[in-house]
C-alpha positions in Angstrom: 35.8 111.5 26.9 35.4 109.7 30.2 34.9 112.1 33.1 36.4 110.7 36.3 34.6 111.5 39.5 37.0 112.6 42.2 37.0 113.7 45.8 39.0 116.8 46.8 40.2 117.6 50.3 39.5 121.2 51.0 41.2 123.8 53.3 40.4 124.4 56.9 37.6 126.9 56.5 35.8 124.7 54.0 36.4 121.5 55.8 34.2 122.3 58.7 31.5 124.5 57.2 31.4 126.0 60.6 32.1 129.2 62.5 33.3 128.3 66.0 30.8 125.7 67.3 27.8 126.7 65.1 27.6 125.1 61.7 27.2 127.6 58.8 25.0 125.2 56.8 22.8 122.3 57.6 23.8 120.2 54.6 26.2 117.9 56.4 28.0 117.0 59.6 29.8 119.6 61.7 33.5 119.8 62.5 32.9 117.1 65.1 31.6 114.6 62.6 33.3 115.2 59.2 35.1 113.5 56.5 38.8 112.9 55.6 38.0 113.7 52.0 36.0 116.8 51.4 34.5 117.3 47.9 33.7 115.8 44.6 35.7 116.7 41.5 35.6 115.3 37.9 38.5 115.2 35.4 38.8 114.4 31.8 42.5 114.5 30.9 46.0 113.4 32.0 48.9 115.9 32.4 52.5 115.1 32.8 55.2 117.4 34.2 58.8 116.2 34.0 60.9 117.2 37.0 64.5 116.8 38.1 65.8 116.6 41.6 63.8 117.8 44.6 62.9 114.3 45.5 64.4 112.1 48.2 63.2 109.2 50.3 64.4 108.1 53.7 63.8 104.4 53.7 64.4 104.0 57.4 61.8 106.5 58.4 59.6 106.2 55.3 59.7 110.0 54.9 59.4 111.6 51.4 60.8 115.1 51.0 60.3 116.9 47.7 60.3 120.6 46.9 58.6 120.8 43.5 61.9 120.5 41.6 62.6 121.9 38.1 60.3 121.6 35.2 61.9 121.0 31.8 60.7 124.3 30.3 64.1 125.2 28.8 64.9 121.8 27.3 67.8 121.3 29.7 69.6 118.0 29.8 68.8 115.9 32.8 71.8 114.0 34.2 71.2 110.4 34.9 72.7 110.9 38.3 69.8 113.1 39.2 66.3 112.0 40.2 64.1 112.0 37.1 60.4 111.8 37.7 57.2 112.2 35.9 54.6 114.1 38.0 51.4 112.6 36.5 48.0 114.0 37.3 44.4 113.6 36.1 42.9 117.0 35.5 40.3 119.0 33.6 36.6 119.2 34.2 35.6 120.1 37.8 32.4 119.7 39.8 33.5 120.5 43.3 31.8 121.2 46.6 34.4 124.0 46.9 32.6 126.0 44.2 29.5 125.9 46.4 31.1 127.7 49.4 31.0 131.5 49.4 33.8 133.8 50.5 32.2 134.3 53.9 32.2 130.5 54.5 28.5 130.0 54.1 27.0 127.5 51.6 25.3 128.6 48.5 21.7 127.5 48.4 21.1 127.3 44.7 19.7 123.9 43.5 22.9 122.8 41.8 25.0 123.4 44.9 22.5 121.8 47.3 22.4 118.7 45.1 26.2 118.6 44.9 26.6 118.9 48.6 24.0 116.3 49.4 25.7 114.0 46.9 29.0 114.5 48.6 27.7 113.6 52.0 25.9 110.6 50.7 29.2 109.3 49.1 31.1 110.0 52.2 28.6 108.0 54.2 28.7 105.2 51.7 32.4 104.7 51.9 32.4 105.1 55.7 34.3 108.4 55.7 32.4 110.4 58.3 34.4 110.6 61.5 37.8 112.0 60.7 37.2 114.9 63.1 40.5 116.7 62.7 41.2 120.4 62.3 43.6 121.1 59.4 45.5 124.0 58.0 45.8 124.7 54.3 48.6 122.6 52.9 50.1 121.8 49.5 50.0 118.1 50.4 46.3 117.2 50.6 44.3 114.1 49.8 42.7 114.2 46.4 41.1 110.9 45.4 39.6 109.3 42.4 36.3 107.4 42.6 36.7 105.7 39.3 38.9 102.6 39.3 42.0 102.8 37.2 42.9 99.6 35.4 46.5 100.5 34.5 49.1 103.3 33.9 51.5 102.5 31.1 54.6 104.4 30.1 56.4 104.0 26.8 59.0 105.9 24.8 59.4 106.9 21.1 63.0 105.5 21.1 64.7 102.3 22.1 65.5 102.6 25.8 67.7 99.5 25.7 67.6 96.1 24.0 64.9 94.8 26.4 62.8 97.9 26.0 62.4 98.9 22.3 60.5 102.0 21.2 56.8 101.7 22.0 57.1 98.9 24.6 56.2 99.3 28.2 58.8 100.8 30.5 56.8 100.2 33.6 59.4 97.9 35.2 61.9 100.8 35.0 59.7 103.2 37.1 58.7 103.3 40.8 55.4 104.9 41.6 54.5 106.7 44.9 50.8 107.3 45.4 48.5 108.2 48.3 45.6 105.8 49.0 43.2 107.7 51.2 40.6 104.9 51.1 43.1 102.5 52.7 43.7 105.1 55.5 39.9 105.6 56.0 39.5 101.8 56.4 42.4 101.9 59.0 40.3 104.3 61.1 42.4 107.3 59.8 45.6 106.0 61.4 48.9 105.7 59.5 49.5 102.3 58.0 52.6 100.4 58.9 55.1 100.3 56.1 53.7 103.2 54.1 55.3 106.6 53.5 54.4 110.1 54.5 55.5 113.6 53.5 58.1 115.8 55.3 57.0 119.1 53.7 53.7 120.9 54.0 51.7 122.7 56.7 49.9 119.6 58.0 52.9 117.8 59.4 50.7 115.6 61.5 48.2 114.9 58.8 47.8 111.2 58.1 48.8 109.8 54.7 49.1 106.3 53.3 51.6 106.6 50.5 52.5 103.4 48.9 55.6 102.6 46.9 55.5 100.0 44.1 57.1 99.2 40.8 54.8 100.6 38.1 54.6 97.1 36.5 53.4 95.4 39.7 50.9 97.8 41.2 47.3 96.6 40.9 45.2 99.8 40.7 42.1 97.9 39.8 42.0 96.4 43.2 41.8 99.9 44.9 38.4 101.7 45.0 40.2 105.0 44.5 43.6 106.6 44.8 45.2 110.0 44.8 44.7 111.8 41.5 48.4 112.7 41.2 51.4 110.4 41.4 55.2 110.6 41.5 56.7 108.1 39.0 60.5 107.9 39.3 62.8 106.5 36.7 65.2 103.9 38.2 67.3 103.0 35.1 68.3 105.4 32.4 68.5 104.7 28.6 71.6 103.2 26.9 72.0 106.3 24.8 71.9 110.1 25.6 69.1 111.6 23.6 65.7 113.4 23.8 63.0 110.9 24.7 59.3 111.4 24.3 57.5 109.6 27.1 53.9 108.5 26.5 51.7 108.1 29.5 48.4 106.1 29.0 45.9 105.7 31.8 43.3 103.0 31.2 40.1 103.1 33.2 38.0 100.2 34.4 35.6 100.6 31.4 38.6 100.5 29.0 38.4 104.2 28.1 41.9 105.8 27.8 43.4 109.1 28.8 46.8 109.9 27.3 49.5 112.6 27.5 53.2 112.9 26.5 56.3 114.8 27.5 59.9 115.0 26.2 63.0 114.8 28.4 66.6 115.3 27.3 68.5 112.6 29.2 72.3 112.7 29.3 73.9 109.6 30.7 74.1 105.8 30.4 72.0 102.9 31.7 73.5 103.0 35.1 71.1 102.6 38.0 70.0 106.1 39.1 
């Protein structure tokens, strides 16, 4: 299965690889010349968590607020009047710089870790991500970014959703996707991008994000060098009939390899707009 190379943003102590003003390792830049994205990570599978509520967007301020919301572990019925979203992420195999930092903050010097660290800084330099220079606290909202281009994300269902969306057909036009694009922010000199969204919650309230909102059927992932490895995909129109629906999520990569996952949601309501 295709292993997707990713970059993972690390917490404060790992971000700098420094103690005070003195760097704890000589494998990369100090806190005064560091990257927005902090480490490599690889993944080999897609996971989907269905959630209800806990998601709201202030369109005037472009602020997203979402506690994690409820996961459908007890097969509860989700009312169509609630926000129903699929929390989709690419996970699995890891090859992170984080694994090469010891508990005392110093870098491991074994050959594998030295190579991984050097590879990270070479990639950061290649994409022009070397001068973020911000001190951050640990946060649940951090930038984790794919390096492999994604061709498409397709959602379908095992049952007819309505007459225009029979079982097995794409439901992409019924979903809105919110995703962070750290590469776009890097190219904007680490400044917020006009018209994009940001998070309300989290420790790094001043931390810059470039969260885009698009209909899942219209977003052009292939045109983006890499995006966040997790996305909020919100259902805008419910099915015509209350039932338990199995949603199939298929992620197609640039080389046409496919990652797939599925989840079931009991939806109670009609096809009114959510």
